[in-house]
N, CA, C and O atoms as a CHARMM CRD file, in Angstrom:
* protein
*
  332
    1    1 MET  N      0.83800  -1.17300   0.00000 PROA 1      0.00000
    2    1 MET  CA     0.00000   0.00000   0.00000 PROA 1      0.00000
    3    1 MET  C      0.88500   1.23900   0.00000 PROA 1      0.00000
    4    1 MET  O      1.85500   1.31300   0.75400 PROA 1      0.00000
    5    2 GLU  N      0.55700   2.19400  -0.83100 PROA 2      0.00000
    6    2 GLU  CA     1.31500   3.43400  -0.93100 PROA 2      0.00000
    7    2 GLU  C      0.96600   4.37100   0.21400 PROA 2      0.00000
    8    2 GLU  O     -0.18900   4.44500   0.63400 PROA 2      0.00000
    9    3 GLY  N      1.96500   5.08700   0.71800 PROA 3      0.00000
   10    3 GLY  CA     1.73500   6.01400   1.81500 PROA 3      0.00000
   11    3 GLY  C      1.03900   7.28300   1.35200 PROA 3      0.00000
   12    3 GLY  O      1.05000   7.61200   0.16600 PROA 3      0.00000
   13    4 SER  N      0.43300   7.99400   2.29700 PROA 4      0.00000
   14    4 SER  CA    -0.21200   9.27100   2.02100 PROA 4      0.00000
   15    4 SER  C     -0.20200  10.09100   3.30800 PROA 4      0.00000
   16    4 SER  O      0.35600   9.66400   4.31900 PROA 4      0.00000
   17    5 ARG  N     -0.81700  11.25600   3.26600 PROA 5      0.00000
   18    5 ARG  CA    -0.89200  12.10000   4.45700 PROA 5      0.00000
   19    5 ARG  C     -1.73600  11.44300   5.55100 PROA 5      0.00000
   20    5 ARG  O     -1.57700  11.75200   6.73200 PROA 5      0.00000
   21    6 HSD  N     -2.62700  10.54300   5.15700 PROA 6      0.00000
   22    6 HSD  CA    -3.54500   9.89700   6.09400 PROA 6      0.00000
   23    6 HSD  C     -3.13000   8.48800   6.47600 PROA 6      0.00000
   24    6 HSD  O     -3.74100   7.88500   7.35900 PROA 6      0.00000
   25    7 ARG  N     -2.11400   7.95700   5.83700 PROA 7      0.00000
   26    7 ARG  CA    -1.77000   6.56100   6.06300 PROA 7      0.00000
   27    7 ARG  C     -0.29800   6.34300   5.73900 PROA 7      0.00000
   28    7 ARG  O      0.17100   6.74400   4.67400 PROA 7      0.00000
   29    8 GLU  N      0.43200   5.71000   6.65000 PROA 8      0.00000
   30    8 GLU  CA     1.82700   5.38700   6.38400 PROA 8      0.00000
   31    8 GLU  C      1.90600   4.24700   5.38400 PROA 8      0.00000
   32    8 GLU  O      1.02400   3.39000   5.33900 PROA 8      0.00000
   33    9 ALA  N      2.94800   4.23800   4.59400 PROA 9      0.00000
   34    9 ALA  CA     3.13700   3.16000   3.62600 PROA 9      0.00000
   35    9 ALA  C      3.18500   1.82500   4.35600 PROA 9      0.00000
   36    9 ALA  O      3.88900   1.69200   5.35700 PROA 9      0.00000
   37   10 GLY  N      2.45000   0.84500   3.86800 PROA 10     0.00000
   38   10 GLY  CA     2.44300  -0.48000   4.45800 PROA 10     0.00000
   39   10 GLY  C      1.56100  -0.62400   5.68800 PROA 10     0.00000
   40   10 GLY  O      1.51900  -1.69900   6.28700 PROA 10     0.00000
   41   11 ALA  N      0.84600   0.44700   6.08400 PROA 11     0.00000
   42   11 ALA  CA     0.00300   0.39700   7.27800 PROA 11     0.00000
   43   11 ALA  C     -1.21000  -0.49400   7.03900 PROA 11     0.00000
   44   11 ALA  O     -1.76400  -0.53100   5.94000 PROA 11     0.00000
   45   12 LEU  N     -1.60800  -1.20400   8.07600 PROA 12     0.00000
   46   12 LEU  CA    -2.82500  -2.00400   8.04700 PROA 12     0.00000
   47   12 LEU  C     -3.86500  -1.31200   8.91100 PROA 12     0.00000
   48   12 LEU  O     -3.53200  -0.71300   9.93300 PROA 12     0.00000
   49   13 GLU  N     -5.10200  -1.39100   8.50800 PROA 13     0.00000
   50   13 GLU  CA    -6.17000  -0.72800   9.26100 PROA 13     0.00000
   51   13 GLU  C     -7.04300  -1.76900   9.93700 PROA 13     0.00000
   52   13 GLU  O     -7.38800  -2.79300   9.34800 PROA 13     0.00000
   53   14 TYR  N     -7.39200  -1.48900  11.18000 PROA 14     0.00000
   54   14 TYR  CA    -8.27300  -2.34300  11.95900 PROA 14     0.00000
   55   14 TYR  C     -9.32700  -1.47000  12.60200 PROA 14     0.00000
   56   14 TYR  O     -9.05500  -0.32400  12.96000 PROA 14     0.00000
   57   15 LEU  N    -10.51300  -1.99500  12.74900 PROA 15     0.00000
   58   15 LEU  CA   -11.59300  -1.26200  13.38200 PROA 15     0.00000
   59   15 LEU  C    -11.75100  -1.76100  14.81000 PROA 15     0.00000
   60   15 LEU  O    -11.97600  -2.95000  15.03500 PROA 15     0.00000
   61   16 HSD  N    -11.63400  -0.85600  15.77600 PROA 16     0.00000
   62   16 HSD  CA   -11.78800  -1.19900  17.18500 PROA 16     0.00000
   63   16 HSD  C    -12.67700  -0.15800  17.84900 PROA 16     0.00000
   64   16 HSD  O    -12.68000   1.00900  17.45800 PROA 16     0.00000
   65   17 ARG  N    -13.41900  -0.58000  18.84200 PROA 17     0.00000
   66   17 ARG  CA   -14.22300   0.34000  19.63800 PROA 17     0.00000
   67   17 ARG  C    -13.29300   1.06800  20.61000 PROA 17     0.00000
   68   17 ARG  O    -12.23800   0.54700  20.97300 PROA 17     0.00000
   69   18 TRP  N    -13.69200   2.28600  21.03200 PROA 18     0.00000
   70   18 TRP  CA   -12.88300   3.04400  21.97800 PROA 18     0.00000
   71   18 TRP  C    -12.66200   2.26500  23.26800 PROA 18     0.00000
   72   18 TRP  O    -11.58200   2.32400  23.85500 PROA 18     0.00000
   73   19 GLU  N    -13.68300   1.53600  23.71100 PROA 19     0.00000
   74   19 GLU  CA   -13.55500   0.73900  24.93400 PROA 19     0.00000
   75   19 GLU  C    -12.44900  -0.29200  24.79200 PROA 19     0.00000
   76   19 GLU  O    -11.72100  -0.55500  25.74900 PROA 19     0.00000
   77   20 GLN  N    -12.31400  -0.87300  23.62300 PROA 20     0.00000
   78   20 GLN  CA   -11.24600  -1.84800  23.39000 PROA 20     0.00000
   79   20 GLN  C     -9.87600  -1.17300  23.43600 PROA 20     0.00000
   80   20 GLN  O     -8.94200  -1.69000  24.04800 PROA 20     0.00000
   81   21 LEU  N     -9.76500  -0.02700  22.79100 PROA 21     0.00000
   82   21 LEU  CA    -8.47300   0.66400  22.73000 PROA 21     0.00000
   83   21 LEU  C     -8.08200   1.28600  24.06800 PROA 21     0.00000
   84   21 LEU  O     -7.08100   0.89800  24.67000 PROA 21     0.00000
   85   22 ILE  N     -8.87200   2.24500  24.52700 PROA 22     0.00000
   86   22 ILE  CA    -8.53000   2.98900  25.73900 PROA 22     0.00000
   87   22 ILE  C     -8.75200   2.13900  26.98200 PROA 22     0.00000
   88   22 ILE  O     -7.88100   2.06100  27.84900 PROA 22     0.00000
   89   23 GLY  N     -9.91300   1.50500  27.07000 PROA 23     0.00000
   90   23 GLY  CA   -10.20400   0.66300  28.22600 PROA 23     0.00000
   91   23 GLY  C     -9.21700  -0.47900  28.35400 PROA 23     0.00000
   92   23 GLY  O     -8.76100  -0.78400  29.45600 PROA 23     0.00000
   93   24 GLY  N     -8.88000  -1.11500  27.24000 PROA 24     0.00000
   94   24 GLY  CA    -7.92400  -2.22000  27.26700 PROA 24     0.00000
   95   24 GLY  C     -6.54600  -1.78400  27.72300 PROA 24     0.00000
   96   24 GLY  O     -5.87900  -2.50600  28.46400 PROA 24     0.00000
   97   25 MET  N     -6.11200  -0.60300  27.28700 PROA 25     0.00000
   98   25 MET  CA    -4.81700  -0.08500  27.72100 PROA 25     0.00000
   99   25 MET  C     -4.83000   0.20200  29.21700 PROA 25     0.00000
  100   25 MET  O     -3.86800  -0.11500  29.91600 PROA 25     0.00000
  101   26 CYS  N     -5.91900   0.80400  29.71900 PROA 26     0.00000
  102   26 CYS  CA    -6.02100   1.10500  31.15700 PROA 26     0.00000
  103   26 CYS  C     -6.04000  -0.17700  31.97700 PROA 26     0.00000
  104   26 CYS  O     -5.36800  -0.26000  33.00500 PROA 26     0.00000
  105   27 ARG  N     -6.79900  -1.17500  31.54000 PROA 27     0.00000
  106   27 ARG  CA    -6.86100  -2.43900  32.27200 PROA 27     0.00000
  107   27 ARG  C     -5.53900  -3.19000  32.23100 PROA 27     0.00000
  108   27 ARG  O     -5.26100  -4.00200  33.11300 PROA 27     0.00000
  109   28 ALA  N     -4.72800  -2.93000  31.22400 PROA 28     0.00000
  110   28 ALA  CA    -3.41800  -3.58100  31.10700 PROA 28     0.00000
  111   28 ALA  C     -2.35000  -2.84500  31.91100 PROA 28     0.00000
  112   28 ALA  O     -1.18100  -3.23000  31.87800 PROA 28     0.00000
  113   29 GLY  N     -2.73800  -1.78500  32.63700 PROA 29     0.00000
  114   29 GLY  CA    -1.79500  -1.09700  33.50600 PROA 29     0.00000
  115   29 GLY  C     -1.19800   0.17100  32.93200 PROA 29     0.00000
  116   29 GLY  O     -0.21500   0.68300  33.46700 PROA 29     0.00000
  117   30 PHE  N     -1.76700   0.68900  31.85500 PROA 30     0.00000
  118   30 PHE  CA    -1.25300   1.91600  31.26500 PROA 30     0.00000
  119   30 PHE  C     -2.04900   3.11700  31.74100 PROA 30     0.00000
  120   30 PHE  O     -3.23000   3.00200  32.07100 PROA 30     0.00000
  121   31 VAL  N     -1.39800   4.26700  31.77300 PROA 31     0.00000
  122   31 VAL  CA    -2.03200   5.54300  32.06800 PROA 31     0.00000
  123   31 VAL  C     -1.97400   6.36100  30.78700 PROA 31     0.00000
  124   31 VAL  O     -0.90100   6.54100  30.21100 PROA 31     0.00000
  125   32 ILE  N     -3.11900   6.85500  30.34100 PROA 32     0.00000
  126   32 ILE  CA    -3.17200   7.67100  29.13000 PROA 32     0.00000
  127   32 ILE  C     -2.67000   9.06600  29.47100 PROA 32     0.00000
  128   32 ILE  O     -3.21100   9.72700  30.35700 PROA 32     0.00000
  129   33 GLU  N     -1.64400   9.50600  28.77400 PROA 33     0.00000
  130   33 GLU  CA    -1.08500  10.84400  29.00600 PROA 33     0.00000
  131   33 GLU  C     -1.56400  11.85100  27.96500 PROA 33     0.00000
  132   33 GLU  O     -1.61700  13.04900  28.24000 PROA 33     0.00000
  133   34 ASP  N     -1.91100  11.37200  26.77600 PROA 34     0.00000
  134   34 ASP  CA    -2.35000  12.29300  25.73400 PROA 34     0.00000
  135   34 ASP  C     -3.07000  11.51200  24.64900 PROA 34     0.00000
  136   34 ASP  O     -2.79300  10.33200  24.43400 PROA 34     0.00000
  137   35 LEU  N     -3.98600  12.16900  23.97300 PROA 35     0.00000
  138   35 LEU  CA    -4.68200  11.60100  22.83000 PROA 35     0.00000
  139   35 LEU  C     -4.88600  12.72400  21.83400 PROA 35     0.00000
  140   35 LEU  O     -5.43500  13.76900  22.18200 PROA 35     0.00000
  141   36 VAL  N     -4.45600  12.52400  20.60400 PROA 36     0.00000
  142   36 VAL  CA    -4.51900  13.56100  19.58000 PROA 36     0.00000
  143   36 VAL  C     -5.21800  13.00900  18.34400 PROA 36     0.00000
  144   36 VAL  O     -4.91100  11.90800  17.88700 PROA 36     0.00000
  145   37 GLU  N     -6.16100  13.78500  17.80600 PROA 37     0.00000
  146   37 GLU  CA    -6.76900  13.49100  16.51600 PROA 37     0.00000
  147   37 GLU  C     -6.19300  14.50200  15.52400 PROA 37     0.00000
  148   37 GLU  O     -6.62100  15.65700  15.51800 PROA 37     0.00000
  149   38 PRO  N     -5.23600  14.10000  14.69000 PROA 38     0.00000
  150   38 PRO  CA    -4.65300  15.04200  13.74600 PROA 38     0.00000
  151   38 PRO  C     -5.72800  15.67400  12.85500 PROA 38     0.00000
  152   38 PRO  O     -6.63200  14.98700  12.37900 PROA 38     0.00000
  153   39 MET  N     -5.62000  16.97400  12.63900 PROA 39     0.00000
  154   39 MET  CA    -6.61000  17.70700  11.86300 PROA 39     0.00000
  155   39 MET  C     -6.19600  17.74900  10.39700 PROA 39     0.00000
  156   39 MET  O     -5.25800  18.45600  10.02800 PROA 39     0.00000
  157   40 HSD  N     -6.89000  17.00000   9.57900 PROA 40     0.00000
  158   40 HSD  CA    -6.64300  16.98100   8.13100 PROA 40     0.00000
  159   40 HSD  C     -7.87000  17.46400   7.36300 PROA 40     0.00000
  160   40 HSD  O     -7.94200  17.30300   6.14400 PROA 40     0.00000
  161   41 ALA  N     -8.83000  18.05400   8.06500 PROA 41     0.00000
  162   41 ALA  CA   -10.10300  18.43300   7.45400 PROA 41     0.00000
  163   41 ALA  C     -9.96400  19.60200   6.49200 PROA 41     0.00000
  164   41 ALA  O     -9.18300  20.52900   6.70700 PROA 41     0.00000
  165   42 ASP  N    -10.75100  19.52500   5.42000 PROA 42     0.00000
  166   42 ASP  CA   -10.88100  20.62400   4.47200 PROA 42     0.00000
  167   42 ASP  C    -12.29200  20.56200   3.89800 PROA 42     0.00000
  168   42 ASP  O    -12.55700  19.76600   2.99700 PROA 42     0.00000
  169   43 PRO  N    -13.20500  21.39700   4.41200 PROA 43     0.00000
  170   43 PRO  CA   -14.59700  21.34000   3.94600 PROA 43     0.00000
  171   43 PRO  C    -14.77700  21.74300   2.48700 PROA 43     0.00000
  172   43 PRO  O    -15.85500  21.55200   1.92400 PROA 43     0.00000
  173   44 GLN  N    -13.74400  22.29500   1.87100 PROA 44     0.00000
  174   44 GLN  CA   -13.84800  22.72600   0.47100 PROA 44     0.00000
  175   44 GLN  C    -13.61200  21.58000  -0.51500 PROA 44     0.00000
  176   44 GLN  O    -13.89400  21.72400  -1.70500 PROA 44     0.00000
  177   45 THR  N    -13.10000  20.45300  -0.03500 PROA 45     0.00000
  178   45 THR  CA   -12.86000  19.32000  -0.94200 PROA 45     0.00000
  179   45 THR  C    -14.17900  18.60400  -1.22600 PROA 45     0.00000
  180   45 THR  O    -15.11200  18.68700  -0.42700 PROA 45     0.00000
  181   46 PRO  N    -14.26400  17.90700  -2.34800 PROA 46     0.00000
  182   46 PRO  CA   -15.52600  17.23900  -2.70300 PROA 46     0.00000
  183   46 PRO  C    -15.86400  16.09200  -1.75400 PROA 46     0.00000
  184   46 PRO  O    -14.96300  15.44700  -1.21700 PROA 46     0.00000
  185   47 PRO  N    -17.16200  15.83100  -1.54400 PROA 47     0.00000
  186   47 PRO  CA   -17.57400  14.69800  -0.71500 PROA 47     0.00000
  187   47 PRO  C    -16.92000  13.39900  -1.21500 PROA 47     0.00000
  188   47 PRO  O    -16.80800  13.16000  -2.41700 PROA 47     0.00000
  189   48 GLY  N    -16.50000  12.58400  -0.26600 PROA 48     0.00000
  190   48 GLY  CA   -15.82200  11.33500  -0.60400 PROA 48     0.00000
  191   48 GLY  C    -14.31500  11.43900  -0.50400 PROA 48     0.00000
  192   48 GLY  O    -13.63400  10.42400  -0.36000 PROA 48     0.00000
  193   49 ASP  N    -13.77900  12.65600  -0.57700 PROA 49     0.00000
  194   49 ASP  CA   -12.34400  12.87800  -0.45100 PROA 49     0.00000
  195   49 ASP  C    -11.93700  12.68200   1.01400 PROA 49     0.00000
  196   49 ASP  O    -12.72200  12.96700   1.91900 PROA 49     0.00000
  197   50 PHE  N    -10.72200  12.20000   1.24700 PROA 50     0.00000
  198   50 PHE  CA   -10.23800  11.99200   2.61300 PROA 50     0.00000
  199   50 PHE  C    -10.32000  13.27700   3.43300 PROA 50     0.00000
  200   50 PHE  O    -10.72000  13.24100   4.59700 PROA 50     0.00000
  201   51 LYS  N     -9.95100  14.40000   2.84700 PROA 51     0.00000
  202   51 LYS  CA    -9.98200  15.66300   3.59300 PROA 51     0.00000
  203   51 LYS  C    -11.40500  16.06900   3.95000 PROA 51     0.00000
  204   51 LYS  O    -11.62800  16.63800   5.01800 PROA 51     0.00000
  205   52 HSD  N    -12.37100  15.78900   3.07900 PROA 52     0.00000
  206   52 HSD  CA   -13.77100  16.09100   3.38500 PROA 52     0.00000
  207   52 HSD  C    -14.27900  15.17700   4.49600 PROA 52     0.00000
  208   52 HSD  O    -14.94400  15.63500   5.42500 PROA 52     0.00000
  209   53 ARG  N    -13.96900  13.89600   4.40100 PROA 53     0.00000
  210   53 ARG  CA   -14.39300  12.94600   5.43200 PROA 53     0.00000
  211   53 ARG  C    -13.77100  13.29100   6.78400 PROA 53     0.00000
  212   53 ARG  O    -14.37800  13.05600   7.83000 PROA 53     0.00000
  213   54 SER  N    -12.57100  13.84400   6.75900 PROA 54     0.00000
  214   54 SER  CA   -11.88300  14.21700   8.00100 PROA 54     0.00000
  215   54 SER  C    -12.59000  15.36200   8.72800 PROA 54     0.00000
  216   54 SER  O    -12.27700  15.62300   9.89000 PROA 54     0.00000
  217   55 CYS  N    -13.52900  16.05200   8.08300 PROA 55     0.00000
  218   55 CYS  CA   -14.33500  17.07000   8.76400 PROA 55     0.00000
  219   55 CYS  C    -15.24200  16.41700   9.80800 PROA 55     0.00000
  220   55 CYS  O    -15.66200  17.07200  10.76200 PROA 55     0.00000
  221   56 TYR  N    -15.54100  15.14100   9.63200 PROA 56     0.00000
  222   56 TYR  CA   -16.50300  14.43800  10.48600 PROA 56     0.00000
  223   56 TYR  C    -15.87200  13.35800  11.35800 PROA 56     0.00000
  224   56 TYR  O    -16.37100  13.06600  12.44400 PROA 56     0.00000
  225   57 ALA  N    -14.79100  12.77300  10.89200 PROA 57     0.00000
  226   57 ALA  CA   -14.11400  11.71100  11.65700 PROA 57     0.00000
  227   57 ALA  C    -12.62200  11.77500  11.35100 PROA 57     0.00000
  228   57 ALA  O    -12.20900  11.80500  10.19200 PROA 57     0.00000
  229   58 ALA  N    -11.82600  11.79400  12.41600 PROA 58     0.00000
  230   58 ALA  CA   -10.37400  11.81300  12.23200 PROA 58     0.00000
  231   58 ALA  C     -9.92600  10.50300  11.57500 PROA 58     0.00000
  232   58 ALA  O    -10.46500   9.44400  11.89800 PROA 58     0.00000
  233   59 PRO  N     -8.95700  10.55400  10.66600 PROA 59     0.00000
  234   59 PRO  CA    -8.51300   9.32800   9.99800 PROA 59     0.00000
  235   59 PRO  C     -7.77300   8.38000  10.94900 PROA 59     0.00000
  236   59 PRO  O     -7.70400   7.17900  10.69100 PROA 59     0.00000
  237   60 TYR  N     -7.22900   8.90200  12.02600 PROA 60     0.00000
  238   60 TYR  CA    -6.53100   8.08500  13.01700 PROA 60     0.00000
  239   60 TYR  C     -6.33900   8.90800  14.28000 PROA 60     0.00000
  240   60 TYR  O     -6.57600  10.11600  14.28400 PROA 60     0.00000
  241   61 VAL  N     -5.91400   8.25600  15.34000 PROA 61     0.00000
  242   61 VAL  CA    -5.57300   8.95200  16.57600 PROA 61     0.00000
  243   61 VAL  C     -4.17800   8.53500  17.00500 PROA 61     0.00000
  244   61 VAL  O     -3.69300   7.45900  16.65500 PROA 61     0.00000
  245   62 ARG  N     -3.55500   9.39800  17.76000 PROA 62     0.00000
  246   62 ARG  CA    -2.26300   9.07700  18.38100 PROA 62     0.00000
  247   62 ARG  C     -2.49600   9.05200  19.87900 PROA 62     0.00000
  248   62 ARG  O     -3.05200   9.99500  20.44300 PROA 62     0.00000
  249   63 ILE  N     -2.07400   7.98000  20.51800 PROA 63     0.00000
  250   63 ILE  CA    -2.26600   7.82900  21.95100 PROA 63     0.00000
  251   63 ILE  C     -0.90100   7.70800  22.61500 PROA 63     0.00000
  252   63 ILE  O     -0.07500   6.88600  22.21900 PROA 63     0.00000
  253   64 LYS  N     -0.67500   8.53900  23.62900 PROA 64     0.00000
  254   64 LYS  CA     0.55100   8.44700  24.41800 PROA 64     0.00000
  255   64 LYS  C      0.17300   7.84500  25.76000 PROA 64     0.00000
  256   64 LYS  O     -0.65800   8.39800  26.48000 PROA 64     0.00000
  257   65 ALA  N      0.78100   6.70800  26.10000 PROA 65     0.00000
  258   65 ALA  CA     0.46400   6.02100  27.35000 PROA 65     0.00000
  259   65 ALA  C      1.73900   5.45700  27.96100 PROA 65     0.00000
  260   65 ALA  O      2.68600   5.10400  27.25700 PROA 65     0.00000
  261   66 ARG  N      1.73900   5.38200  29.26100 PROA 66     0.00000
  262   66 ARG  CA     2.86300   4.79200  29.99700 PROA 66     0.00000
  263   66 ARG  C      2.33100   3.77100  30.97900 PROA 66     0.00000
  264   66 ARG  O      1.23300   3.92200  31.51500 PROA 66     0.00000
  265   67 ARG  N      3.11300   2.73100  31.21300 PROA 67     0.00000
  266   67 ARG  CA     2.72100   1.72600  32.20100 PROA 67     0.00000
  267   67 ARG  C      2.84900   2.33000  33.59200 PROA 67     0.00000
  268   67 ARG  O      3.82300   3.02100  33.89200 PROA 67     0.00000
  269   68 ARG  N      1.86100   2.06600  34.43800 PROA 68     0.00000
  270   68 ARG  CA     1.87000   2.56800  35.81300 PROA 68     0.00000
  271   68 ARG  C      3.03200   1.98300  36.59600 PROA 68     0.00000
  272   68 ARG  O      3.58000   0.94000  36.23700 PROA 68     0.00000
  273   69 ALA  N      3.39700   2.66300  37.66200 PROA 69     0.00000
  274   69 ALA  CA     4.46900   2.20000  38.54800 PROA 69     0.00000
  275   69 ALA  C      4.06800   0.86800  39.17400 PROA 69     0.00000
  276   69 ALA  O      2.88800   0.62500  39.42900 PROA 69     0.00000
  277   70 VAL  N      5.05300   0.00900  39.41900 PROA 70     0.00000
  278   70 VAL  CA     4.81000  -1.30800  40.00500 PROA 70     0.00000
  279   70 VAL  C      4.48300  -1.19400  41.48500 PROA 70     0.00000
  280   70 VAL  O      3.49300  -1.76000  41.94700 PROA 70     0.00000
  281   71 GLY  N      5.30500  -0.46700  42.23100 PROA 71     0.00000
  282   71 GLY  CA     5.09600  -0.31700  43.67700 PROA 71     0.00000
  283   71 GLY  C      4.91900   1.13500  44.02800 PROA 71     0.00000
  284   71 GLY  O      4.84900   1.99100  43.14600 PROA 71     0.00000
  285   72 ALA  N      4.84600   1.42100  45.32400 PROA 72     0.00000
  286   72 ALA  CA     4.62100   2.78500  45.78800 PROA 72     0.00000
  287   72 ALA  C      5.68200   3.74400  45.25400 PROA 72     0.00000
  288   72 ALA  O      5.33800   4.79500  44.71400 PROA 72     0.00000
  289   73 ASN  N      6.96900   3.40300  45.39500 PROA 73     0.00000
  290   73 ASN  CA     8.04500   4.27000  44.92400 PROA 73     0.00000
  291   73 ASN  C      8.89800   3.60800  43.85400 PROA 73     0.00000
  292   73 ASN  O      9.94000   4.13800  43.46800 PROA 73     0.00000
  293   74 GLU  N      8.46400   2.46500  43.38000 PROA 74     0.00000
  294   74 GLU  CA     9.25000   1.69900  42.42500 PROA 74     0.00000
  295   74 GLU  C      8.66800   1.87500  41.02400 PROA 74     0.00000
  296   74 GLU  O      7.54400   1.45200  40.75500 PROA 74     0.00000
  297   75 LEU  N      9.42600   2.49000  40.15000 PROA 75     0.00000
  298   75 LEU  CA     8.97400   2.69600  38.78200 PROA 75     0.00000
  299   75 LEU  C      9.44200   1.55000  37.91400 PROA 75     0.00000
  300   75 LEU  O     10.58900   1.11000  38.00000 PROA 75     0.00000
  301   76 GLN  N      8.55500   1.08100  37.09200 PROA 76     0.00000
  302   76 GLN  CA     8.91100   0.02000  36.15400 PROA 76     0.00000
  303   76 GLN  C      9.39100   0.68500  34.87300 PROA 76     0.00000
  304   76 GLN  O      8.72900   1.57800  34.34400 PROA 76     0.00000
  305   77 LYS  N     10.53600   0.25200  34.38000 PROA 77     0.00000
  306   77 LYS  CA    11.02700   0.78700  33.12100 PROA 77     0.00000
  307   77 LYS  C     10.20000   0.15900  32.00000 PROA 77     0.00000
  308   77 LYS  O     10.06700  -1.06100  31.90900 PROA 77     0.00000
  309   78 SER  N      9.65400   1.02000  31.15700 PROA 78     0.00000
  310   78 SER  CA     8.88200   0.52700  30.02700 PROA 78     0.00000
  311   78 SER  C      9.07300   1.48300  28.87000 PROA 78     0.00000
  312   78 SER  O      9.41300   2.65300  29.04800 PROA 78     0.00000
  313   79 SER  N      8.84800   0.96100  27.69700 PROA 79     0.00000
  314   79 SER  CA     8.96200   1.82000  26.52600 PROA 79     0.00000
  315   79 SER  C      7.63700   2.52600  26.30000 PROA 79     0.00000
  316   79 SER  O      6.58500   2.03700  26.71100 PROA 79     0.00000
  317   80 LEU  N      7.69200   3.65400  25.65900 PROA 80     0.00000
  318   80 LEU  CA     6.51700   4.43800  25.34600 PROA 80     0.00000
  319   80 LEU  C      5.73700   3.71000  24.27100 PROA 80     0.00000
  320   80 LEU  O      6.31900   3.21800  23.30400 PROA 80     0.00000
  321   81 TRP  N      4.41500   3.63600  24.43300 PROA 81     0.00000
  322   81 TRP  CA     3.55700   2.96600  23.45200 PROA 81     0.00000
  323   81 TRP  C      2.71600   4.01000  22.75900 PROA 81     0.00000
  324   81 TRP  O      1.98500   4.75400  23.41300 PROA 81     0.00000
  325   82 LEU  N      2.80800   4.07500  21.45200 PROA 82     0.00000
  326   82 LEU  CA     1.97600   4.98400  20.67000 PROA 82     0.00000
  327   82 LEU  C      1.10300   4.14600  19.76200 PROA 82     0.00000
  328   82 LEU  O      1.58300   3.24600  19.07200 PROA 82     0.00000
  329   83 GLY  N     -0.15700   4.44500  19.76800 PROA 83     0.00000
  330   83 GLY  CA    -1.07400   3.68300  18.94000 PROA 83     0.00000
  331   83 GLY  C     -2.00800   4.53800  18.17400 PROA 83     0.00000
  332   83 GLY  O     -2.84300   4.02700  17.42800 PROA 83     0.00000
């Protein structure tokens, strides 16, 4: 698959409910630090165009989350997860 402003080259798309994404991350021990819906909207583009559709639904989200600390003062080293 060719890359574009809305999709990285080789990216696969999956449909998940917010409860699966955010709730699943929280239940797995992550704390959500940020969530961003990149703005690619352009109401002047014709209906059906990615930029027109982006006026109503973001093409993707970026989630910044970190795993919670293991103990009271003990931090678990973990890598940053972006989804």
